[in-house]
Every structure is written in C-alpha cells, then in structure tokens.
Backbone as CSV, one residue per row, in Angstrom:
resi,resn,N_x,N_y,N_z,CA_x,CA_y,CA_z,C_x,C_y,C_z
1,UNK,-79.135,12.459,11.864,-79.418,11.788,13.113,-78.602,12.455,14.223
2,UNK,-79.238,12.695,15.346,-78.559,13.296,16.493,-77.671,12.266,17.188
3,UNK,-76.684,12.738,17.913,-75.722,11.859,18.575,-76.383,10.837,19.504
4,UNK,-77.331,11.240,20.381,-77.954,10.236,21.249,-78.683,9.146,20.457
5,UNK,-79.318,9.534,19.366,-80.012,8.551,18.529,-79.023,7.598,17.869
6,UNK,-77.902,8.123,17.438,-76.880,7.299,16.800,-76.294,6.297,17.792
7,UNK,-75.998,6.760,19.001,-75.488,5.865,20.045,-76.511,4.775,20.334
8,UNK,-77.772,5.157,20.499,-78.827,4.191,20.791,-78.969,3.183,19.655
9,UNK,-78.906,3.651,18.422,-79.021,2.759,17.266,-77.899,1.723,17.279
10,UNK,-76.689,2.159,17.583,-75.566,1.223,17.638,-75.741,0.218,18.769
11,UNK,-76.140,0.695,19.952,-76.348,-0.213,21.086,-77.416,-1.252,20.779
12,UNK,-78.535,-0.818,20.214,-79.623,-1.764,19.942,-79.261,-2.739,18.827
13,UNK,-78.301,-2.369,17.982,-77.841,-3.272,16.926,-76.745,-4.215,17.430
14,UNK,-76.385,-4.095,18.723,-75.418,-5.004,19.319,-73.981,-4.518,19.327
15,UNK,-73.777,-3.255,19.010,-72.428,-2.695,19.023,-72.097,-2.176,20.418
16,UNK,-70.816,-2.193,20.716,-70.293,-1.550,21.918,-69.625,-0.260,21.461
17,UNK,-69.952,0.841,22.111,-69.339,2.124,21.752,-68.922,2.832,23.035
18,UNK,-67.630,3.144,23.126,-67.090,3.817,24.302,-66.125,4.915,23.864
19,UNK,-65.858,5.831,24.792,-64.883,6.892,24.560,-63.538,6.433,25.098
20,UNK,-62.514,6.576,24.277,-61.149,6.244,24.676,-60.279,7.455,24.351
21,UNK,-60.232,8.392,25.297,-59.537,9.649,25.035,-60.281,10.425,23.961
22,UNK,-59.604,10.716,22.871,-60.227,11.433,21.755,-60.686,10.483,20.646
23,UNK,-60.769,9.200,20.983,-61.160,8.192,20.000,-62.469,7.529,20.400
24,UNK,-63.223,7.116,19.393,-64.397,6.289,19.620,-63.972,4.839,19.460
25,UNK,-64.283,4.024,20.436,-63.977,2.596,20.371,-65.292,1.877,20.099
26,UNK,-65.432,1.352,18.893,-66.664,0.693,18.472,-66.338,-0.741,18.107
27,UNK,-67.126,-1.655,18.656,-66.891,-3.066,18.392,-68.220,-3.763,18.124
28,UNK,-68.303,-4.568,17.098,-67.320,-4.761,16.038,-67.372,-3.605,15.049
29,UNK,-66.233,-3.117,14.649,-66.174,-1.944,13.776,-66.103,-2.305,12.301
30,UNK,-65.737,-3.537,12.008,-65.488,-3.891,10.612,-66.743,-4.020,9.759
31,UNK,-67.921,-4.070,10.375,-69.132,-4.202,9.559,-70.059,-2.985,9.643
32,UNK,-69.513,-1.842,10.060,-70.305,-0.609,10.067,-70.555,-0.155,8.632
33,UNK,-71.760,0.297,8.375,-72.077,0.782,7.028,-71.356,2.106,6.773
34,UNK,-71.085,2.418,5.512,-70.453,3.707,5.193,-71.284,4.892,5.685
35,UNK,-72.605,4.755,5.686,-73.474,5.835,6.154,-73.284,6.081,7.654
36,UNK,-73.201,4.997,8.422,-72.996,5.126,9.873,-71.613,5.718,10.150
37,UNK,-70.603,5.257,9.430,-69.248,5.790,9.611,-69.236,7.294,9.359
38,UNK,-69.913,7.736,8.318,-69.969,9.164,8.006,-70.676,9.938,9.116
39,UNK,-71.769,9.389,9.630,-72.481,10.062,10.723,-71.625,10.106,11.984
40,UNK,-70.878,9.036,12.247,-69.976,9.026,13.400,-68.913,10.119,13.266
41,UNK,-68.388,10.278,12.073,-67.389,11.332,11.838,-67.992,12.717,12.072
42,UNK,-69.207,12.920,11.575,-69.857,14.222,11.712,-70.204,14.546,13.160
43,UNK,-70.523,13.545,13.951,-70.989,13.740,15.332,-69.960,13.326,16.384
44,UNK,-68.726,13.074,15.975,-67.720,12.522,16.882,-67.569,13.321,18.174
45,UNK,-67.395,14.618,18.083,-67.174,15.438,19.282,-68.356,15.334,20.239
46,UNK,-69.562,15.391,19.708,-70.757,15.301,20.549,-70.895,13.909,21.164
47,UNK,-70.605,12.876,20.381,-70.683,11.500,20.885,-69.669,11.293,22.000
48,UNK,-68.436,11.768,21.790,-67.410,11.645,22.830,-67.849,12.324,24.120
49,UNK,-68.414,13.505,24.009,-68.882,14.229,25.201,-69.955,13.442,25.937
50,UNK,-70.903,12.900,25.206,-71.980,12.132,25.831,-71.454,10.864,26.499
51,UNK,-70.555,10.164,25.820,-70.011,8.927,26.381,-69.152,9.203,27.609
52,UNK,-68.369,10.286,27.579,-67.551,10.639,28.745,-68.431,11.028,29.926
53,UNK,-69.502,11.746,29.663,-70.444,12.108,30.718,-71.060,10.855,31.329
54,UNK,-71.435,9.911,30.493,-72.004,8.656,30.986,-70.986,7.899,31.836
55,UNK,-69.723,7.857,31.397,-68.683,7.176,32.162,-68.487,7.831,33.524
56,UNK,-68.537,9.161,33.578,-68.391,9.873,34.850,-69.558,9.554,35.780
57,UNK,-70.763,9.512,35.237,-71.935,9.200,36.053,-71.857,7.773,36.572
58,UNK,-71.420,6.836,35.729,-71.267,5.449,36.159,-70.226,5.345,37.265
59,UNK,-69.137,6.084,37.146,-68.084,6.052,38.159,-68.610,6.572,39.493
60,UNK,-69.444,7.604,39.447,-70.021,8.143,40.689,-70.937,7.122,41.354
61,UNK,-71.671,6.376,40.547,-72.576,5.374,41.105,-71.812,4.247,41.780
62,UNK,-70.602,3.972,41.320,-69.813,2.870,41.858,-68.878,3.297,42.982
63,UNK,-68.795,4.592,43.260,-67.924,5.088,44.318,-68.570,4.818,45.673
64,UNK,-67.854,4.105,46.563,-68.420,3.817,47.881,-68.669,5.099,48.681
65,UNK,-69.742,5.099,49.399,-70.083,6.227,50.262,-69.454,5.977,51.622
66,UNK,-68.693,6.952,52.101,-68.073,6.809,53.414,-68.967,7.460,54.453
67,UNK,-69.136,6.766,55.570,-69.990,7.323,56.626,-69.200,7.696,57.851
C-alpha cells in the first residue's frame, strides 16, 4: 500500500495521524493491527514527508494576508 492510501485508510477508520518531528503520532495507537504497524514502519519517511507538507499548506492557508 502506498503512503497516501495508508494515511487515507487510517483517517477513514477514525484514526488521527500527524507528524511530530521524526515521529508519527497516531491516535488511538493501541489497537492498530500488526499489518498496519508494519506498513507504517516501511513507509514512515514518506508518510512523514506527506504529513509535513500538509501541515505547511494548512499553515499557509491560515496566515493572514496583509494589504
């Protein structure tokens, strides 16, 4: 499974997934299947990059425009 698909699967299943430095913050994390955990490990770098990019885009949308 590709990183965007994995992120989407977690979101649609009700999980929160964010980038916290070099860590993935997933909530609730205690009921993730071993298969999902393994995929997260394999795709961690790509997932972090995507989540950080999303956070940067969100920050730009919330930045007031000065006139």
